[in-house]
TORKOL-4160 file (C-alpha; in steps of 0.2 Angstrom, whole numbers, padded with zeros to 4 digits, m for minus):
318
<pt num="1" X="0056" Y="0050" Z="m0137"/>
<pt num="2" X="0039" Y="0057" Z="m0143"/>
<pt num="3" X="0030" Y="0067" Z="m0131"/>
<pt num="4" X="0010" Y="0067" Z="m0132"/>
<pt num="5" X="0002" Y="0081" Z="m0121"/>
<pt num="6" X="m0016" Y="0080" Z="m0120"/>
<pt num="7" X="m0022" Y="0096" Z="m0111"/>
<pt num="8" X="m0041" Y="0093" Z="m0110"/>
<pt num="9" X="m0048" Y="0096" Z="m0093"/>
<pt num="10" X="m0035" Y="0108" Z="m0088"/>
<pt num="11" X="m0041" Y="0124" Z="m0079"/>
<pt num="12" X="m0035" Y="0141" Z="m0084"/>
<pt num="13" X="m0016" Y="0143" Z="m0080"/>
<pt num="14" X="m0015" Y="0125" Z="m0074"/>
<pt num="15" X="0002" Y="0121" Z="m0067"/>
<pt num="16" X="0003" Y="0107" Z="m0080"/>
<pt num="17" X="0003" Y="0120" Z="m0094"/>
<pt num="18" X="0020" Y="0126" Z="m0087"/>
<pt num="19" X="0029" Y="0110" Z="m0087"/>
<pt num="20" X="0031" Y="0108" Z="m0106"/>
<pt num="21" X="0039" Y="0091" Z="m0108"/>
<pt num="22" X="0036" Y="0094" Z="m0126"/>
<pt num="23" X="0052" Y="0104" Z="m0127"/>
<pt num="24" X="0062" Y="0088" Z="m0125"/>
<pt num="25" X="0054" Y="0078" Z="m0138"/>
<pt num="26" X="0061" Y="0070" Z="m0154"/>
<pt num="27" X="0054" Y="0059" Z="m0167"/>
<pt num="28" X="0054" Y="0041" Z="m0163"/>
<pt num="29" X="0045" Y="0026" Z="m0169"/>
<pt num="30" X="0050" Y="0016" Z="m0154"/>
<pt num="31" X="0044" Y="0025" Z="m0138"/>
<pt num="32" X="0032" Y="0039" Z="m0133"/>
<pt num="33" X="0028" Y="0048" Z="m0117"/>
<pt num="34" X="0010" Y="0053" Z="m0114"/>
<pt num="35" X="0005" Y="0067" Z="m0102"/>
<pt num="36" X="m0012" Y="0072" Z="m0096"/>
<pt num="37" X="m0026" Y="0063" Z="m0088"/>
<pt num="38" X="m0037" Y="0063" Z="m0104"/>
<pt num="39" X="m0024" Y="0052" Z="m0112"/>
<pt num="40" X="m0033" Y="0037" Z="m0104"/>
<pt num="41" X="m0050" Y="0043" Z="m0109"/>
<pt num="42" X="m0049" Y="0048" Z="m0127"/>
<pt num="43" X="m0050" Y="0033" Z="m0139"/>
<pt num="44" X="m0040" Y="0041" Z="m0153"/>
<pt num="45" X="m0025" Y="0044" Z="m0140"/>
<pt num="46" X="m0027" Y="0026" Z="m0134"/>
<pt num="47" X="m0027" Y="0020" Z="m0152"/>
<pt num="48" X="m0012" Y="0031" Z="m0156"/>
<pt num="49" X="m0002" Y="0023" Z="m0142"/>
<pt num="50" X="m0003" Y="0006" Z="m0150"/>
<pt num="51" X="0009" Y="0013" Z="m0164"/>
<pt num="52" X="0024" Y="0012" Z="m0151"/>
<pt num="53" X="0033" Y="m0003" Z="m0144"/>
<pt num="54" X="0036" Y="0007" Z="m0128"/>
<pt num="55" X="0023" Y="0018" Z="m0120"/>
<pt num="56" X="0026" Y="0028" Z="m0104"/>
<pt num="57" X="0013" Y="0039" Z="m0095"/>
<pt num="58" X="0015" Y="0052" Z="m0082"/>
<pt num="59" X="0001" Y="0053" Z="m0068"/>
<pt num="60" X="0002" Y="0069" Z="m0058"/>
<pt num="61" X="m0015" Y="0066" Z="m0050"/>
<pt num="62" X="m0013" Y="0050" Z="m0040"/>
<pt num="63" X="m0021" Y="0044" Z="m0029"/>
<pt num="64" X="m0036" Y="0056" Z="m0032"/>
<pt num="65" X="m0040" Y="0047" Z="m0049"/>
<pt num="66" X="m0043" Y="0032" Z="m0039"/>
<pt num="67" X="m0060" Y="0038" Z="m0033"/>
<pt num="68" X="m0065" Y="0048" Z="m0048"/>
<pt num="69" X="m0082" Y="0048" Z="m0056"/>
<pt num="70" X="m0078" Y="0032" Z="m0067"/>
<pt num="71" X="m0069" Y="0024" Z="m0052"/>
<pt num="72" X="m0054" Y="0023" Z="m0063"/>
<pt num="73" X="m0039" Y="0013" Z="m0057"/>
<pt num="74" X="m0027" Y="0027" Z="m0061"/>
<pt num="75" X="m0028" Y="0025" Z="m0080"/>
<pt num="76" X="m0044" Y="0019" Z="m0088"/>
<pt num="77" X="m0048" Y="0002" Z="m0080"/>
<pt num="78" X="m0040" Y="m0013" Z="m0074"/>
<pt num="79" X="m0042" Y="m0021" Z="m0092"/>
<pt num="80" X="m0034" Y="m0005" Z="m0099"/>
<pt num="81" X="m0018" Y="m0006" Z="m0089"/>
<pt num="82" X="m0008" Y="m0013" Z="m0102"/>
<pt num="83" X="m0010" Y="0003" Z="m0113"/>
<pt num="84" X="0006" Y="0009" Z="m0106"/>
<pt num="85" X="0022" Y="m0001" Z="m0102"/>
<pt num="86" X="0027" Y="0011" Z="m0088"/>
<pt num="87" X="0019" Y="0024" Z="m0077"/>
<pt num="88" X="0027" Y="0037" Z="m0067"/>
<pt num="89" X="0016" Y="0043" Z="m0053"/>
<pt num="90" X="0018" Y="0056" Z="m0039"/>
<pt num="91" X="0011" Y="0043" Z="m0026"/>
<pt num="92" X="0024" Y="0031" Z="m0021"/>
<pt num="93" X="0011" Y="0021" Z="m0011"/>
<pt num="94" X="0000" Y="0019" Z="m0026"/>
<pt num="95" X="0015" Y="0014" Z="m0037"/>
<pt num="96" X="0019" Y="0000" Z="m0024"/>
<pt num="97" X="0001" Y="m0005" Z="m0024"/>
<pt num="98" X="0000" Y="m0006" Z="m0043"/>
<pt num="99" X="0016" Y="m0016" Z="m0044"/>
<pt num="100" X="0009" Y="m0029" Z="m0032"/>
<pt num="101" X="m0007" Y="m0031" Z="m0042"/>
<pt num="102" X="0005" Y="m0037" Z="m0056"/>
<pt num="103" X="m0005" Y="m0030" Z="m0071"/>
<pt num="104" X="0009" Y="m0029" Z="m0084"/>
<pt num="105" X="0013" Y="m0011" Z="m0081"/>
<pt num="106" X="0028" Y="m0006" Z="m0071"/>
<pt num="107" X="0025" Y="0009" Z="m0060"/>
<pt num="108" X="0038" Y="0021" Z="m0053"/>
<pt num="109" X="0037" Y="0035" Z="m0040"/>
<pt num="110" X="0041" Y="0053" Z="m0045"/>
<pt num="111" X="0042" Y="0070" Z="m0037"/>
<pt num="112" X="0031" Y="0084" Z="m0044"/>
<pt num="113" X="0042" Y="0091" Z="m0057"/>
<pt num="114" X="0046" Y="0110" Z="m0060"/>
<pt num="115" X="0051" Y="0118" Z="m0077"/>
<pt num="116" X="0068" Y="0127" Z="m0075"/>
<pt num="117" X="0063" Y="0139" Z="m0087"/>
<pt num="118" X="0054" Y="0148" Z="m0073"/>
<pt num="119" X="0069" Y="0147" Z="m0061"/>
<pt num="120" X="0071" Y="0166" Z="m0062"/>
<pt num="121" X="0063" Y="0173" Z="m0045"/>
<pt num="122" X="0073" Y="0164" Z="m0032"/>
<pt num="123" X="0085" Y="0179" Z="m0027"/>
<pt num="124" X="0070" Y="0191" Z="m0023"/>
<pt num="125" X="0071" Y="0201" Z="m0008"/>
<pt num="126" X="0059" Y="0194" Z="0006"/>
<pt num="127" X="0044" Y="0206" Z="0010"/>
<pt num="128" X="0032" Y="0193" Z="0017"/>
<pt num="129" X="0034" Y="0182" Z="0033"/>
<pt num="130" X="0023" Y="0167" Z="0026"/>
<pt num="131" X="0013" Y="0162" Z="0011"/>
<pt num="132" X="m0001" Y="0149" Z="0007"/>
<pt num="133" X="m0006" Y="0146" Z="m0011"/>
<pt num="134" X="m0021" Y="0134" Z="m0013"/>
<pt num="135" X="m0038" Y="0129" Z="m0009"/>
<pt num="136" X="m0046" Y="0128" Z="0008"/>
<pt num="137" X="m0054" Y="0110" Z="0008"/>
<pt num="138" X="m0056" Y="0108" Z="0027"/>
<pt num="139" X="m0057" Y="0118" Z="0043"/>
<pt num="140" X="m0040" Y="0112" Z="0048"/>
<pt num="141" X="m0033" Y="0121" Z="0032"/>
<pt num="142" X="m0043" Y="0137" Z="0037"/>
<pt num="143" X="m0035" Y="0137" Z="0054"/>
<pt num="144" X="m0018" Y="0139" Z="0046"/>
<pt num="145" X="m0024" Y="0155" Z="0037"/>
<pt num="146" X="m0030" Y="0161" Z="0054"/>
<pt num="147" X="m0013" Y="0158" Z="0061"/>
<pt num="148" X="m0005" Y="0167" Z="0047"/>
<pt num="149" X="m0016" Y="0183" Z="0048"/>
<pt num="150" X="m0006" Y="0191" Z="0062"/>
<pt num="151" X="0010" Y="0190" Z="0052"/>
<pt num="152" X="0014" Y="0199" Z="0035"/>
<pt num="153" X="0006" Y="0185" Z="0024"/>
<pt num="154" X="0003" Y="0181" Z="0006"/>
<pt num="155" X="m0013" Y="0170" Z="0003"/>
<pt num="156" X="m0017" Y="0166" Z="m0015"/>
<pt num="157" X="m0033" Y="0155" Z="m0018"/>
<pt num="158" X="m0047" Y="0152" Z="m0030"/>
<pt num="159" X="m0062" Y="0157" Z="m0019"/>
<pt num="160" X="m0076" Y="0150" Z="m0028"/>
<pt num="161" X="m0069" Y="0132" Z="m0026"/>
<pt num="162" X="m0066" Y="0133" Z="m0008"/>
<pt num="163" X="m0076" Y="0121" Z="0002"/>
<pt num="164" X="m0073" Y="0131" Z="0018"/>
<pt num="165" X="m0076" Y="0149" Z="0013"/>
<pt num="166" X="m0074" Y="0156" Z="0031"/>
<pt num="167" X="m0056" Y="0163" Z="0027"/>
<pt num="168" X="m0060" Y="0169" Z="0009"/>
<pt num="169" X="m0060" Y="0187" Z="0015"/>
<pt num="170" X="m0041" Y="0185" Z="0021"/>
<pt num="171" X="m0035" Y="0181" Z="0003"/>
<pt num="172" X="m0023" Y="0193" Z="m0004"/>
<pt num="173" X="m0024" Y="0187" Z="m0021"/>
<pt num="174" X="m0038" Y="0177" Z="m0030"/>
<pt num="175" X="m0035" Y="0166" Z="m0046"/>
<pt num="176" X="m0019" Y="0174" Z="m0051"/>
<pt num="177" X="m0008" Y="0166" Z="m0065"/>
<pt num="178" X="0006" Y="0154" Z="m0059"/>
<pt num="179" X="0020" Y="0166" Z="m0065"/>
<pt num="180" X="0013" Y="0180" Z="m0055"/>
<pt num="181" X="0011" Y="0169" Z="m0040"/>
<pt num="182" X="0029" Y="0163" Z="m0041"/>
<pt num="183" X="0036" Y="0180" Z="m0042"/>
<pt num="184" X="0027" Y="0184" Z="m0025"/>
<pt num="185" X="0031" Y="0167" Z="m0017"/>
<pt num="186" X="0049" Y="0171" Z="m0020"/>
<pt num="187" X="0047" Y="0187" Z="m0008"/>
<pt num="188" X="0041" Y="0176" Z="0006"/>
<pt num="189" X="0052" Y="0168" Z="0020"/>
<pt num="190" X="0041" Y="0153" Z="0022"/>
<pt num="191" X="0027" Y="0144" Z="0014"/>
<pt num="192" X="0013" Y="0133" Z="0022"/>
<pt num="193" X="0012" Y="0115" Z="0014"/>
<pt num="194" X="m0001" Y="0102" Z="0017"/>
<pt num="195" X="0000" Y="0086" Z="0007"/>
<pt num="196" X="m0017" Y="0079" Z="0009"/>
<pt num="197" X="m0034" Y="0075" Z="0001"/>
<pt num="198" X="m0050" Y="0076" Z="0010"/>
<pt num="199" X="m0064" Y="0064" Z="0004"/>
<pt num="200" X="m0083" Y="0063" Z="0006"/>
<pt num="201" X="m0092" Y="0047" Z="0010"/>
<pt num="202" X="m0096" Y="0043" Z="m0008"/>
<pt num="203" X="m0077" Y="0044" Z="m0012"/>
<pt num="204" X="m0073" Y="0033" Z="0002"/>
<pt num="205" X="m0085" Y="0019" Z="m0004"/>
<pt num="206" X="m0077" Y="0021" Z="m0021"/>
<pt num="207" X="m0060" Y="0017" Z="m0014"/>
<pt num="208" X="m0067" Y="0002" Z="m0005"/>
<pt num="209" X="m0073" Y="m0005" Z="m0021"/>
<pt num="210" X="m0056" Y="m0006" Z="m0029"/>
<pt num="211" X="m0047" Y="m0023" Z="m0029"/>
<pt num="212" X="m0036" Y="m0026" Z="m0014"/>
<pt num="213" X="m0038" Y="m0008" Z="m0009"/>
<pt num="214" X="m0032" Y="m0011" Z="0009"/>
<pt num="215" X="m0014" Y="m0015" Z="0002"/>
<pt num="216" X="m0012" Y="0003" Z="m0004"/>
<pt num="217" X="m0004" Y="0013" Z="0011"/>
<pt num="218" X="m0012" Y="0028" Z="0004"/>
<pt num="219" X="m0029" Y="0021" Z="0010"/>
<pt num="220" X="m0023" Y="0017" Z="0028"/>
<pt num="221" X="m0034" Y="0031" Z="0035"/>
<pt num="222" X="m0047" Y="0031" Z="0022"/>
<pt num="223" X="m0061" Y="0030" Z="0035"/>
<pt num="224" X="m0056" Y="0047" Z="0042"/>
<pt num="225" X="m0058" Y="0054" Z="0025"/>
<pt num="226" X="m0039" Y="0058" Z="0023"/>
<pt num="227" X="m0027" Y="0053" Z="0009"/>
<pt num="228" X="m0009" Y="0059" Z="0005"/>
<pt num="229" X="m0005" Y="0068" Z="m0011"/>
<pt num="230" X="0011" Y="0076" Z="m0015"/>
<pt num="231" X="0007" Y="0094" Z="m0020"/>
<pt num="232" X="0016" Y="0105" Z="m0033"/>
<pt num="233" X="0018" Y="0119" Z="m0020"/>
<pt num="234" X="0032" Y="0108" Z="m0013"/>
<pt num="235" X="0044" Y="0111" Z="m0028"/>
<pt num="236" X="0036" Y="0128" Z="m0031"/>
<pt num="237" X="0041" Y="0134" Z="m0014"/>
<pt num="238" X="0058" Y="0126" Z="m0015"/>
<pt num="239" X="0062" Y="0134" Z="m0032"/>
<pt num="240" X="0057" Y="0151" Z="m0026"/>
<pt num="241" X="0068" Y="0149" Z="m0010"/>
<pt num="242" X="0053" Y="0150" Z="0002"/>
<pt num="243" X="0056" Y="0138" Z="0017"/>
<pt num="244" X="0043" Y="0124" Z="0016"/>
<pt num="245" X="0033" Y="0124" Z="0033"/>
<pt num="246" X="0025" Y="0107" Z="0031"/>
<pt num="247" X="0010" Y="0100" Z="0040"/>
<pt num="248" X="0014" Y="0083" Z="0048"/>
<pt num="249" X="0003" Y="0069" Z="0044"/>
<pt num="250" X="0001" Y="0050" Z="0045"/>
<pt num="251" X="0011" Y="0048" Z="0029"/>
<pt num="252" X="0023" Y="0063" Z="0027"/>
<pt num="253" X="0025" Y="0059" Z="0008"/>
<pt num="254" X="0037" Y="0074" Z="0006"/>
<pt num="255" X="0051" Y="0064" Z="0015"/>
<pt num="256" X="0053" Y="0053" Z="m0001"/>
<pt num="257" X="0061" Y="0068" Z="m0009"/>
<pt num="258" X="0066" Y="0081" Z="0004"/>
<pt num="259" X="0073" Y="0079" Z="0022"/>
<pt num="260" X="0065" Y="0087" Z="0038"/>
<pt num="261" X="0077" Y="0100" Z="0046"/>
<pt num="262" X="0088" Y="0099" Z="0031"/>
<pt num="263" X="0076" Y="0105" Z="0017"/>
<pt num="264" X="0060" Y="0109" Z="0027"/>
<pt num="265" X="0052" Y="0111" Z="0044"/>
<pt num="266" X="0037" Y="0102" Z="0051"/>
<pt num="267" X="0022" Y="0110" Z="0061"/>
<pt num="268" X="0009" Y="0100" Z="0070"/>
<pt num="269" X="m0006" Y="0112" Z="0071"/>
<pt num="270" X="m0011" Y="0130" Z="0069"/>
<pt num="271" X="m0003" Y="0136" Z="0086"/>
<pt num="272" X="0013" Y="0127" Z="0081"/>
<pt num="273" X="0012" Y="0135" Z="0064"/>
<pt num="274" X="0011" Y="0152" Z="0072"/>
<pt num="275" X="0026" Y="0149" Z="0083"/>
<pt num="276" X="0037" Y="0143" Z="0068"/>
<pt num="277" X="0033" Y="0157" Z="0057"/>
<pt num="278" X="0038" Y="0169" Z="0071"/>
<pt num="279" X="0054" Y="0159" Z="0074"/>
<pt num="280" X="0059" Y="0159" Z="0056"/>
<pt num="281" X="0056" Y="0178" Z="0053"/>
<pt num="282" X="0066" Y="0182" Z="0069"/>
<pt num="283" X="0080" Y="0171" Z="0064"/>
<pt num="284" X="0079" Y="0170" Z="0046"/>
<pt num="285" X="0098" Y="0168" Z="0043"/>
<pt num="286" X="0097" Y="0151" Z="0053"/>
<pt num="287" X="0085" Y="0144" Z="0040"/>
<pt num="288" X="0093" Y="0150" Z="0024"/>
<pt num="289" X="0104" Y="0134" Z="0023"/>
<pt num="290" X="0088" Y="0124" Z="0022"/>
<pt num="291" X="0081" Y="0135" Z="0008"/>
<pt num="292" X="0097" Y="0133" Z="m0002"/>
<pt num="293" X="0097" Y="0114" Z="0001"/>
<pt num="294" X="0079" Y="0112" Z="m0006"/>
<pt num="295" X="0082" Y="0123" Z="m0020"/>
<pt num="296" X="0098" Y="0113" Z="m0025"/>
<pt num="297" X="0087" Y="0097" Z="m0026"/>
<pt num="298" X="0075" Y="0105" Z="m0038"/>
<pt num="299" X="0088" Y="0112" Z="m0049"/>
<pt num="300" X="0098" Y="0096" Z="m0049"/>
<pt num="301" X="0085" Y="0082" Z="m0049"/>
<pt num="302" X="0067" Y="0088" Z="m0047"/>
<pt num="303" X="0064" Y="0096" Z="m0064"/>
<pt num="304" X="0057" Y="0092" Z="m0080"/>
<pt num="305" X="0074" Y="0090" Z="m0089"/>
<pt num="306" X="0081" Y="0078" Z="m0077"/>
<pt num="307" X="0065" Y="0068" Z="m0075"/>
<pt num="308" X="0063" Y="0067" Z="m0094"/>
<pt num="309" X="0080" Y="0059" Z="m0095"/>
<pt num="310" X="0076" Y="0046" Z="m0082"/>
<pt num="311" X="0059" Y="0042" Z="m0090"/>
<pt num="312" X="0068" Y="0040" Z="m0107"/>
<pt num="313" X="0080" Y="0028" Z="m0100"/>
<pt num="314" X="0067" Y="0018" Z="m0090"/>
<pt num="315" X="0076" Y="0022" Z="m0074"/>
<pt num="316" X="0068" Y="0026" Z="m0056"/>
<pt num="317" X="0069" Y="0043" Z="m0049"/>
<pt num="318" X="0078" Y="0045" Z="m0033"/>
């Protein structure tokens, strides 16, 4: 299977740059795997795709591309759906929705993949109680950082991109490379995970212009400005053996790939998060089996090699 990676639009040290599906490629005149959101925007890439009887696309952005500046329907437009025979997407709700639209492309849900070449930090000694790695898009997320600050914490962010800057001063690291982040993440007992997108009114209106948008479960709470999106920090935490502390939301998309109280722990709000962090650090040995369980799932299934083989064979990922 050919692999065509289009990195245009990636920011410095983008997580996508560490996936490297290209290592599995082989010359084939029959099929090709396309990776990168720009694959759907660059005419030369679209033209090249016509050389292959079977074309597959990985979308690691859904559902956010559905309210992008061109109001794209995940690829380029409804008319362009047939560029690809199959699409593997991190949003199971969007996959189901597209399949219901019956546009000639088969959609499959997939977890966020991790490259096992970076599976080297998991046995690090734990120095931190809790970590959060990501942007601060809402006051709710900022409240999690406030809850963390009374513990020994690791907070990595990219301050200029935070919509809510009130907790920027609490960041221990700013815009660090992924590999450095993973090394530190492996030294934390638990990691705060939230799997949501936060929309403005213009983005909400763009969603409501999509055909049959109400049929996409990801849009069930669109009027509140909230959408589900599986984050890379799930598998990143799991592969680094940092217990996932997951914010409970209306979808809980993580349950497609991990099981609560077997692979991770839910929290309800900042106060509950504080209690969970304390409980975990005081009784770490009780939670280590969860850490091992989540780690095992990434090593066995939620990684680039396993996922590539499933895509190559046109199989669903479970």
